[in-house]
Structures are given as C-alpha cells and as structure tokens.
N, C-alpha and C positions, 0 to 999 in steps of 0.2 A: 574741626576736628567735632566729632558727635559726643555728645553729651551723654554720660554714665546713666546705665538705666538706675528708676529710684530703686529702690529694698522691695523685694516683697516676700510673701510668706505664703508656700502650697500647700492646701490639703487635700490629702489625696486618700476620700475615703470607698475603699474596696469592697461590694456587697454580694451575698448568696445571688445567682440570676435565678430561682425559683423561690426567690421571699412570697410570704403571703401576704404582707403589708409593704409593696413597696416604696410610696407614698413618705413610709416613716424612713427612708434612709435621705430624701430632701427635709423633713424635719429634724434631722441630728445635723445634716452639715448645716442648714441654717442656725444651729444652735452651736454650734462649735465656732462657728465668726462670730457669734455676739459675743462667744466665751472669750478672744482672744480677743478681741475689739476692749471689751473688758481690761484683760490682761496688758495690753498694749496703757490702757489712760494708767490702770494700777502704778503702770515703770514710771510712764509720764510724769505724774504726780510724785513722782517719788524723791525723785530732783532737783522738784522746784519748779518744772515747763511747766507754762501757763498753755490751756486749749484743750481740747477735745482731740481724743486721740479715734478718727470713723475710718474705717477700713471703703473701701469703694472696690467691685468686683471685677478683677477683672481678664478676669478664662473660665471660663466651663467647659471641660473636656467631657466628652460619650464615655458608654464601659465602664470605667470607674467613674463614681464625679470628680471631680476635680476642680476646685476652685484655686484661683492666684488673684491673692490679695494685695495692697496697700493704703499707704494714706489715701487720704481725701487730700488733693490739691498740690500734691507735697507741699504739705508745709511744716510739715516737721523738719527738723534736722539730720539730712541721711543718716549721719550716727546713731544716732537716737534713738531711728524708728529702724536700723538693723541691729543694736543692740537691745531692743524686746522680742526684732526675732526670733537673733540667739540663744537669747533669754530663757524665750518659751520651746527654742529644742530642748535645753539641760534642764528646764523641769518635766518634761516628756518622760529626760530621761532617768534622772532622780526617780520617777517615778512605777521606774518600769517594772519594780521586785517586791513593789508594796500593793498589797491587794485596798485597802480602807485608809483614810484617812478622820480622826478623830478627835482627837484632846487640841487644848489649845498649846500644850508642847507641843507639840506633832507639826500644828502649821509653824509656830515659830520655829522650831525648828529650819521647815523649808522655806519660809519666810526668809531668813539669814543665806540660805546658798544661793536663792534671786539676788540678794541684795550682792551679795562675792561674783554672781556671775556677771549682772548689771556693772557693776567697778569695773571687771574685767573686759567688757568689752564697748566700754565707755573712754571717751576721751575725757581727763584730768581736765577741763573746763567744765565741767558738769557737776553741779554739787555730791556729795560723794551720797547713795541710792539708800532709803528709808522706807518700807514698802507697810505699809497698813498693814499690819494681821488681822484685824477686823473684815476689812473690805476683802483680803486676799479670803477668810475663809467664804462671801458670797460667790467671789471667783470659783473657788475650785468645790463651791455645790452647782454652780453652770454646766464645768466639767462633766462632773457625776451624772446631769440629770441627762447630758448629753447622752454618757458610754453608753444610760440607762435604752438607749431606743438602738441599739447594737445588738445583732445576733452573734452565736457561738461561732467560731470559724469565718468574719468580721474584723478587717482589719481596721483605721484610723491612719495614716504617716501624714508627718509635715518636714516642709525641705525650705533652710530659711538662703532667698537667692547669693549670700554671702557663701553655704557651702554647697552650691550647682549637684553636686556627686554624690549629696550625701542624705539619707531617708533613715529617716528614727520617727518607730514605733510607738504610738501610742495604747498602754494598758490598760485595755478597753472596760479589762473586770473588774480596773477601780473606780471606790465607791467613795466619799462624805459620808459620815456617818454623824459627822456634828451639826450644830442646830447653829448658824450665823448672828441671831439675831438675841440666841444668848451668850454669847461667846464675846469675848474682851469686854469686859462690863462694869469690869473690876476699875481701880483709882490709878490714876496715872501722877507721876511725883515725880517736876522735873530738877532735877542736881548740876550743880556747878562746883567742886571741891578742887581739892588738893588729897594724890591718893600716891601710898608706894604700891611698887606693880614688879611680880617680878613675870617676865615672860615664858609662855611655855611653848608659842609657836609664834615667830616669824616672818614678816613675809620681807624675800631678799629681792624682789623685782616691784615694780607694782605698787599702787599703793589699796589692795582686798585690804580686809582687816584683820588686826592681830590677835592672836590668844591669850588673855591675861591672866593671876590671881594676883585676890590682892584678900590680904588680915582681914582689911576691914568691912568688905560686902562678903566674904565665907563663900566664895564661888569663882569658878571660872566667867567671865564674860569677852565678850570679843569686840572691840574696837576698830577704828580704825583713825592713824595717825596724819590730824590737818595741820600738823608741824612741818610745814611740808619742806622747809628747808631745812630743818634736823634728819628730814629720813629721806630727802635728795643726799644728802651727805653720808650717813649709813648705808645707804644702797651703792655708794662712791667706793665702799673700804676707807674712809677719812675718819667711823668711829669706829674704835676695836668692838668686835659680834657680841653681843648682849647674850650674856651663858644663866641657865636658870638658876643659879646664885643671886647674882648682882640684881639689885634693887634697886629701880626707875621710881622720881621722884618725880608726879608729874600734872600739872592741871588740864581735870578730867570734866568733860559733861554727859548726862545718861538720864533715862529717864527710868523710872524703877515700879515696873509693872503688880500691881495685889492685886489679887483675882475677885471677883465677888465670894465666889463660895470659899468655904468652910474647905481646908486641906488643900489649895493649891498651893502653889509655886509662885513664889514673888521670884520673877524676873529682871534683870539690866537688858533695856531696849538702846536703841537709836545710842552709844558710846558713840563718843569722842577725845582724843587724846589733844589738846592744843595745846600743848607746849607741855614735849619733855627741860624736867628745871635742872634734873642732874639725876646722873648714875653711877649710883654709891658699887664700887665691884668688890669682889665678895676674895677676901686674902687666905683663903683657907683653914679649917677649925684646927685650936687650939694645941689639941693633941700635935699636928702637922705639922705646928710651928716651935713645938718643944723639941723637934726629931731633930 
C-alpha cells in the first residue's frame, strides 16, 4: 500500500502575454511564496509547535507561472500542514471583498477568523490556536507588496491538495495600509478570574470559539471552551441548551490589550473558558410569574 502524498499548496499566477516587464511576474511569485511561508510559520507558532515552516518548490509549469509547495522534509504533522493550507484558502476568501486593511481592529478581526479556521481544520490533539497580531500585520504587508507587482487583468489563484478541484482567487487589488512596526505596541495584561457570562453564540459541534457577553468586561468577546468534559456533555445533549438569559459562572483566562495610542479600543484576546462552574437558569420575569 502506497503512502499518501504530503499536503501541497499550489499558487497559479496568470499574467498578460504582452507584459512590458515580465521579470516582475517571477519576482511576484517569489514574494507570494515567502508570504505563505511566513503565514505557515504564524499558524505553526499559534498552536505551540516548535520548528521552522519552510517550503520546498516541487514543480513549476509554463504558460501561467504555477508553483507547487510543501513543507521541507515532511517534518510537520500532515494534519497541521493541511490546516495551514486550508486556512490560507479561507483567508484569501475573507479578503475577496475588501480593498484595504489598515487598523489594528481590522487585523484583530482577521486574526480571529484565521484562529477559527485553524481550529476547524485541525485535530483536537493540538493546542487552541492564538495568532500573534503584530506578526500577522507583518505577513499582511508581504502579501500587499506581492499584490503591488500584479497588473490589472492578471490573477493569482490558490489550491490546497485537500480540495484539488477548487481554486480560490486572490484579490490582488487588496492593500495593507498599516505600519506593522507601529502596530500592537500597547500593553498586554494577563488575567485569570471568575466571570458571569451570557452566551451570544454557542458552538454545537467541534471546539471553535463561542461568543459571550459579560457585564464586567463591558463588551462581547470570543473564547474557546477548554473544559473538554463539559463541552462534550453539552454537545451530546447531556446538558440543557443554554439560553440567552441564562448566566454561566466560569473560570476564565484572557489577555487584555490596551493600545498605546489614545482613542484606541481595549480588546480581549486569547480568552479561554477553563471551567464551567455552574449555570444559573433564567426562569422568567416577575410579572410572568404573577400571571
């Protein structure tokens, strides 16, 4: 029985045949390869895996410039490598209708989407992903620089070997307008505490992040439930569904990020629900009980 082929990421660049400076095509391809190498490293770091994520070029085809990439020496777990490629595809799709990204809030929003994608594509044996926001800004700058090399009517498409019949088109108009060296230079303070939470969005399959409301934190936030035994019972229907007015008593860890610039929004990141202590069920308003 033959071993299964390692995961691959294919980058296809369709360029204009009458291009004035055709060498820019190969320069752009090299920049996309570097960007996806750093993107893979970002995801590898996000789940606490040590080691360098490096690509080897397996194939180049003529006509269009087409590169097939996989991790060096197959040192990465195949599931992790595949999750990197699938998350790259999802990120491309998230940016398809956006022409620019500039603020820390936009980077945070994209990071949370990447974390959800990684969690959905990765076995539970890996740690919950946490994308470094500042490093993500640096990676976004690399993609933007590569897009600068593309001409109108040229295109870049991505394909993961996990979905060989699906090509995702990169939005080459998209630009990163932020300055990575000046972003995410505020302070981060870790917290471990007990909170009273309302559930805005629950997850009935898998271990993606839930969305909670908390009066003491003054804003909704996303968190993954790492209390695995409770989550399993809940998703098996052994715990009654949690309503929007029910109140969860939970032990929570999170980082509070305060921007260095005035007017920046304080954000909650890397939140985890470590233990569900109890659920206080809402039984109705007083006027309903009196009727």
